[in-house]
C-alpha positions as CSV (number, residue, x, y, z in Angstrom):
1,M,4.9,-12.2,4.4
2,I,6.1,-11.6,6.8
3,A,4.9,-7.9,6.9
4,V,1.2,-9.2,5.2
5,D,0.5,-11.8,7.7
6,D,2.0,-9.4,10.9
7,Q,5.8,-12.0,11.9
8,P,8.0,-11.2,13.6
9,F,11.9,-11.7,11.3
10,S,12.8,-14.1,13.3
11,I,10.0,-16.6,11.2
12,V,12.9,-16.6,9.1
13,N,15.0,-19.2,11.7
14,N,12.4,-21.5,11.5
15,Q,13.6,-25.2,10.9
16,G,9.3,-25.2,8.8
17,F,9.9,-22.2,7.2
18,R,13.1,-22.8,5.6
19,Q,12.1,-26.5,4.9
20,V,9.1,-24.3,2.8
21,L,11.8,-22.6,1.2
22,Q,13.9,-24.8,-0.3
23,L,10.7,-26.7,-1.7
24,A,9.5,-24.0,-2.8
25,E,12.7,-22.4,-4.7
26,P,15.9,-24.7,-3.8
27,R,17.6,-21.7,-5.9
28,Y,16.5,-18.6,-3.2
29,T,19.4,-18.1,-0.7
30,L,17.4,-17.0,2.4
31,L,18.2,-13.4,4.7
32,S,18.7,-14.2,8.1
33,D,17.0,-11.5,10.5
34,T,19.7,-9.4,11.4
35,Y,19.8,-8.4,7.3
36,L,16.4,-8.0,7.6
37,C,16.3,-6.0,10.8
38,Q,19.2,-3.9,9.6
39,T,19.5,-3.6,6.2
40,A,16.9,-4.5,4.5
41,V,14.0,-2.8,6.3
42,P,16.0,0.3,7.0
43,D,16.3,0.9,2.5
44,L,12.7,-0.1,2.4
45,Y,11.6,3.0,4.3
46,K,13.8,5.8,3.4
47,S,13.3,3.7,-0.7
48,V,9.9,4.6,0.5
49,Y,10.3,7.6,2.2
50,A,11.5,9.3,-0.8
51,Q,9.1,8.2,-2.6
52,V,5.8,9.2,0.0
53,A,8.3,12.5,-0.7
54,D,8.7,13.0,-3.9
55,R,5.1,12.4,-4.6
56,V,3.8,15.7,-2.3
57,Q,6.2,18.1,-3.0
58,S,3.8,19.1,-5.5
59,V,0.9,18.5,-4.1
60,K,-1.1,21.9,-2.5
61,F,-3.5,20.4,0.3
62,V,-3.0,17.4,2.4
63,S,-5.5,16.1,4.5
64,F,-5.6,14.3,7.1
65,T,-7.0,10.8,9.3
66,T,-6.1,9.5,12.0
67,D,-7.0,5.8,12.6
68,T,-6.0,3.6,16.5
69,W,-6.4,-0.4,15.5
70,T,-4.6,-3.4,17.1
71,T,-2.1,-6.1,15.4
72,S,-4.4,-9.2,14.6
73,T,-2.0,-11.3,16.3
74,S,-1.6,-9.2,19.3
75,S,-3.3,-7.3,21.8
76,E,-1.2,-3.9,20.8
77,S,-2.4,-0.7,20.1
78,L,-1.3,0.6,17.3
79,I,-2.3,5.0,16.4
80,S,-1.5,5.8,12.5
81,L,-1.5,9.3,10.3
82,T,-2.7,9.2,7.5
83,G,-1.9,12.0,4.1
84,H,-4.5,12.1,1.5
85,W,-4.0,14.2,-1.3
86,I,-5.4,14.0,-5.1
87,D,-2.7,14.2,-7.4
88,E,-2.5,16.1,-11.4
89,E,-4.0,13.3,-12.4
90,W,-7.1,13.8,-10.3
91,K,-6.1,10.4,-8.3
92,R,-7.0,9.7,-5.5
93,R,-3.9,9.1,-3.3
94,A,-2.8,8.5,0.5
95,A,0.9,6.6,2.4
96,V,0.8,6.5,5.6
97,L,3.1,8.6,7.3
98,Q,3.0,7.7,10.6
99,T,2.4,4.6,12.5
100,S,3.1,4.4,16.8
101,H,2.7,2.2,19.9
102,L,-0.4,3.0,21.8
103,P,0.3,2.0,25.4
104,G,-2.9,0.2,26.5
105,S,-6.0,-1.3,24.4
106,H,-8.3,1.4,23.1
107,I,-11.1,-1.3,22.8
């Protein structure tokens, strides 16, 4: 939900969020925003990085696209680099390789 809805990690500290989660699944132990920032997301990044690196290892050709965009919840502009390739089963594949803050609005 945090990633899909572009929410800050601190949402896990909000009373309303905690109450809804408690009602939805009382057995769930809520992770802290510090754990999300310092452990969960870095671990997820390492895992996804390794998967992408493994998949691209055998690829002969990769094409790249770049795009600028603004997040839906703020006026922050971002620029991203995406790699595209066709795998050994002739399926189109893509991975966002880098996203960086772009000072100022791109509109």
